[in-house]
N, C-alpha and C positions, 0 to 999 in steps of 0.2 A: 268570133266574139264568144268568149267563155265567161259567164258570170260567176263570181265567187263571193256571194254574200255569206256572212256568218249566220247560220241557222242552227240554233240549239248547240252552239259551240263548234260546229263542224262545217267546213266549206262545202257548199253545194255547187256543182258544175252542171252546165247545160251543154249537151253534145248532140250531134246529128246521129240518129239511129243508123244511117247509112255507113257511118264509120265504126259502128259497134254491132256487127252482125250477130254476135253471141247474145245480144239482148232482144233479138227479134222474137223469139219464143215467149219471152216474158211480156213484151208489149202486146203480142197476139193474145196471150192468156188474159191479160187485164181487159183488153178490148172485148174479147168474146165473153168473158165472165160478166162484165158490166152491162154490155148492150146486146151482143150477138146471140146469146142463148135465149133472150127474150123476144127475138125477132126472126126466128127460124133460120139463123145463120149457122155456120159450122166453124169449128176451130181451124180446120184445115184450110178453108177458104180465107179466113181472116189472116192466118199465117202467110198464105200465098200472096195476099195483097201487100203485106209488109215486105216480103222478099222482093216482089216486083218493084215496089216503090224505091228500093235502094238504087235503082238504075235510072231514075228520072228526077228532075227538079221538084216536081209536085205530083203526088202528095209528098210532103216533107214532114217527118216526125222528129221531134226533139225529145230527148230523155234527160231527166234530172237525175244526177248521180251523187250519192253521199257515201263516203268510205268505200268506193269502188262498187257500190250496190245501186242498181236502179231503184228510184223511189217515186218516180212520176213520169208522165209523158203528155204530149199534146201533138196534134197533127194539123197541118195546113193542107187543104184539099180543094180541088175544083168543085166537087159536089159533096153534099151531105144530106139534103132534104129534097126528096122527089117532088114535093108540093110547090117548090119555088125554083124551077130549073133555070130561070133567068138570072138568079143571083149567084155570084161567085167572086172570090173564093171564100172558103169556110174555115173557121176554127172548129175542130172537132176532136173528140176523144180525149178531152182533158181529164186526166186521171192521176190522183196522188194516192199511193198506198195508204190504207187507214193508219198504219203505225207512224206515218210521217205527215199527217194532216195538222193544220193549225200552226204551221211553221213559216208560212209565206211562200211555200214552194209553188202553189198554184198560180199566185200572182207573178212570180218569177217566170214561170213557163208562159203565161199569157203575154207578158211584156216582151220576152225573147221572140215569141211567135210573131208578134206585131212587127218587131224589127226585121225579121226575116221576110215577112210579107212585103214590107216597104222596099227592102233590098231587091226583091223580085219584081218590083214595079206595081204592086197592088196599091190601090187608093182607098179601098174599103174592104171590110171583112164582115162576115155574117156568121151567126151561130144559132143553134136551137138549144134551149135548156128547159128542163122540166122543174128543176129544183135549185139551181145555182144563180138565179137572176141577180141577187144582191152582190155576189162575188164579182160578177161581170160589171155591174153598175159602178162598183168601187174602182174599177179599172177604166171607166169612161165609156162603157157601152150603153146603148139605149134600146129599149124595147120598141119595135116598130109594128108588131102584129102579134096575134095569138094564133097558134096553129094546133092541130091535133096530130099527135104521133102515136105510134104503137104502144107507147108507154103512158099516154095521157095528154092532157093539155100542156102546152109549152109556150114559152116566149120566144119569138123570133127577134133576135137582137142584131144591131148593126154598130159598127164603129168606123168613122172616117179617120184615116191614118194621116198624121201630119208628116210632111216631107222631112227626110233626113237632112241635117245641117252639116 
């Protein structure tokens, strides 16, 4: 399933990162730059995780592409937050390049990830967010707890997925 909404006059497609290995370094850079460099991660480890993921169904990373250029990404993973090991799977690493924000790309990525989770048999999804709670609430997520992360206080959110028709 490839989505092609009109965003700022240009079609945006959503593709599996596993099919686009040339975008692995870009996704690793975004992930490390946004989160990893603040939590004692390394770019090399982040890149290796993306490379290893291309050989398994989960984690699954989706990439938003506009004019053959990656503009955003999101990942479905078994784990994301060590403080809640009993919860799984997780929406993580939602990132839209700053030049492409406010176009609906984040919502498109969230919706496609939810579809992929359902396709894989998931009934619920979880996520942690320090600053994007309203974005997720607009997509039907609800806060179920507050947690402390290495970045500060965050909302633990959940979404029950509706079965595919």
